[in-house]
Residue, then its C-alpha position, 0 to 999 in steps of 0.5 A: m764277625t771276625h775270626v782269629a787264626n789259631a797262633p802256632a803252638p811255640v817250639d820248645a827250646p832244647p834244654a840248656w844242658r843239651r846246648e852247653v853240651v854242643d857248644i862244648a863239642r864244638t869248642l873241642a872239635c876247633a881246638l882239635l882241628l887247630v892242633f892237627v893243622v900246627r902239628t901237620v903244618l908248622f910245628q911237632p914236638f918229640t922226645i929224644p929217646s937215645s944218645s946218639m946226638e950227645p952232647g947237643l941232644v940227650t935222652g929225655d929232651y923234648i924238642v920241637v921241630s919245624k915242618y915248614r922248613y923244607g916243605w911237606s911230604t907224607a912223612s909230614l903226616p901222621f902215621n905216614p900214609p902210603v901216598k904218592p912220594g915227593r915234597l910239597l914247596a921243597r926247600s934246601l937243607a943246609r949242611g949241619d942241620v940237625v933233622v928228624f925224619r922217618r927211618p927208611n927201614d921202618p917208617s914208623t919210627a922217627w930218628v934225628k941226626r946232623v946232616v953232613g952230606l948234600p946231594g952231589d957230595t962226597v963224604q968219607v970218614r978217616s981215622g974218626q974224621v969227616f972229610i966232605n968233597g975231599h976237605a977235612v972238617k975241622r976238628t979241635p979237641l976239647g978235652m975228655t969229659q963224661d958221657h952224659d947219658a953214661p957217666e961211667r963212660q969217658v969220651l973226648a969232646v970235640h969241636e967241629t967246624l964246617g967250611d961255612g963256619r957253622d960249628y958244634v960239638t961231638y963226642d969221640g970214644g976212642p980210636s978204631r971204633p966202627g964207623d971210624d974209616t969208611d968208603v967214600y960215599r957219593v951222595p945222589t940227588g934227593r939223598y942226604f948223609v947223616m951222621g950222629d954227633n955221638r960218633d961212636n954211639s950212632l947207627d947213620s948213614r955209615w951203615p946201610a938202611e937195614v942196620g942204620v940210615g943209609l942215604l936218607p931220602a928227601e921224602n923221609l924228612i919230617g923237619r928241622a929240629e929248632i929248640v929243647l923246650a924242656s928236658w927230663k932225666p932218664g927214667a922219667g915218664l907220664t905213667r910214673p907220676k913221681t918222675w914229673l919233676n926230675l927235671q933237667t933244668d939246664r937244658f930248658l929253652k936250648p936252641i939246637r945248633 
């Protein structure tokens, strides 16, 4: 007589809804990991909260910053963790670069300014004109205009040209303003001298770190500002749905000079 072994009892498959939940969770986890890697290593968006970089950047601009341009430091990581300072695969900045960085006196905040002085440079401002290594940055007045964020304020638009030909437009609020005349600053190794384009409405390297920026440490750099992706009029915000379409359409996809 032949004996037949009992067949193992079938294992119940998990319910379809449970498999679907697991698949969705995996997809979300992968998407979040991808976003984290992109924001940490490649690109990160920032919103411009002030007028210090007018006219190139205005309040409400939503910009994209390339984080790989200068290498990476703890400033590149979320929440700026307190680990060993320095930069991985550090690359040189260029005069005229617009950079986003963690403010030395308050690393929880990100500021944006233009690089004016590199390590080894001397920088001085005399009567509102910038001198780099003793040579005046060329200034060409373009005429009076309205401040973009404060139309009641009249400013002089000035075309500035660096020694290598790089150029951009700044605002001058008038003579004898704070920051129009400074001592000679010598930029040491590992530091940078930065200024806002809205010269009379910017706290920057002309002031000590307790007030402005001081000489910016290289490890505080987050990256280079590349493009204005979109822009909202002042007063718009995510918590106010009626303002979501208050766009400054002439600023979309605007390269940052």
